[in-house]
C-alpha angles and dihedrals in degrees: 000000000000114000120214109247098190126021127186144118126014136227113257090019100042095127092046092053092045088056094044093053093041105052102065112141094209102029096170090060088065097047095263119145105206116237128191120230087246088059091050093050093047093049092048093050090048090050091051092049092050092050092048093049089053090059095037095248096129128225124332120224116257113269135180092208119102114204119205121182115212117201125188106205119215099213115157121205093270099035122111101181111048126209122232095248098169124031122186132158119209111203108191113196105209092194103052094019097231127144120215114194113200115189125202118198112237091232094062111129118267127171113247122176105251093234088062095057122103098254091176087077092063113100096197096182092054091044092053090051090054089059088067095048121099115257120260132234130204113279120252093218096044093238102109146317121296126203121256109238099224119074122259114281109230124169092232139340111287121237118234090255091051091049091051091049092049091052091048093049091049091051093049090050092047095050101040103097139117099264090055092044089064093047101042101033103027135259096281091056091046092051091052090053091047090051088053091056092045093047092226140077120248123233099206138006134213126192131192135170137216095272096051092048090054090048092053093048090050093050090050090055094250125133102268104197095040092042092055091046090053094047092050099040120112109138097093095052118091089218093043118189099023090058091050090051090051090049091055092051091048089050092054092049091049091052091058093051096043104035112024097093094056090072100052093094112091090226086078090070096098091048089049088058090056091053089045091058094057102077147047119236145147091222106110118225096246091054091050090048093053094046094049095045089056094044091054092047089054089061091230093161091071093045106060090164088074090065107074130186129212139156136222118235091025122242131179098252129161131227114261126173130205112241109207091196093053102019098172099032094121091049098051112126092010100098092056092055091042091059089061095052105041127074115256091250090058098044117035097176090230115157125229089257090053091053092047091051091048091051093050092047090052093049095047088048091054091049091050092052129073091242115121116254100204091111090057091049090048090054092043085225095174087077087074091064107098101198109080096215092050091042093054092045091051093045093054094042092053095044091047092051093045094045093052090047090054092046093048089049092057098260098116094156092052090052091050091048091053094048093044092053089052092052094047092049094050092045090051093049093045094242096148100177093051090045091055091050090051093050091051090050091048092050091050092050091051090052090050091050093049093046091051090049091053092049092052093041093239 
């Protein structure tokens, strides 16, 4: 199981976490080595210079702007290679203390070698049939496309080889976008393509999945399931994905304004540690601490105008805000009409309860099998379970299975780390029953480690 080397910040609540990890009254008591902003800037510039020298790009000019790329990864329960579903760059100006959020729609073009595409998705027979269909024109009522009455105008009948080539080219064009670049070519490749769209290199990156986003929303007192639905929704917007990307950026800005002050009290430190454990990042804790301490001192929460939003490439989006009291108000009535317009394979009609039941059935099935569960622990998939009792049961069951697998595989320290993190989280959240389970698991793992050490004479 991969262990997370650096953990900090989180997409959709990045500024909140920065503040939470940066406003500790007695930082040294929590293992934090205080950095000045000058230290952070110097280290970031040195990091940039080292990376540029490695690729022969020469030195970069000094800059007081720290650039953090936030990626929301679309990794379903059975997926191994996640897509970059949400892409946002935070540019933090450490001189004027402004934050510029630049969003990049996931469907933005990115070159992908054709042999890396998922050709199993291509329904060649259906695509060839579409070549013989009449073209479509925009609907007058805005509901959906309508056929043009006259037949398609083609310069000449296509040969079978030409038809095959046309279908292949269309598929390549359709599948060559940033989200797929991350999934098919790897995250490093995807980030390079994103940097090309942004026109700048990033200093740090942060990634988070569905489960962690739901966990963060829940801990902030926001509706988790509905919040994730709102953040991911795009079907009802005429412009689709760009509007969703803008919604996500607006959501992050609103979180800073509405929630930042609740974490100023040092008693929030343990809770901050729970947030901190949710994500993967190469931002070290001390850097996050210094940045957030300065952001809070700049009083950015009362100056929303210092948080600006933009998009690359630009699209004509509108400003939409998430309403926690009526989280799906702007989507009411949409799903019914959507069911009439989408193919059955794209819209199952399953209710939220149906999806929850399917998830639980899948998780219990995995636990009942001999299949390893480290991928589920890595994704923290229990956070998608809405019912607290079921969520806590599933969390412990998965951690227990994964910890014993690590211990049996000779990684006793990894098993202890996993169990210890579980205990600390439950203690912080006041979940006493789960905490007791975790402590019993931890004690058993320690006994196993000591017994193994005695047997080997270590």
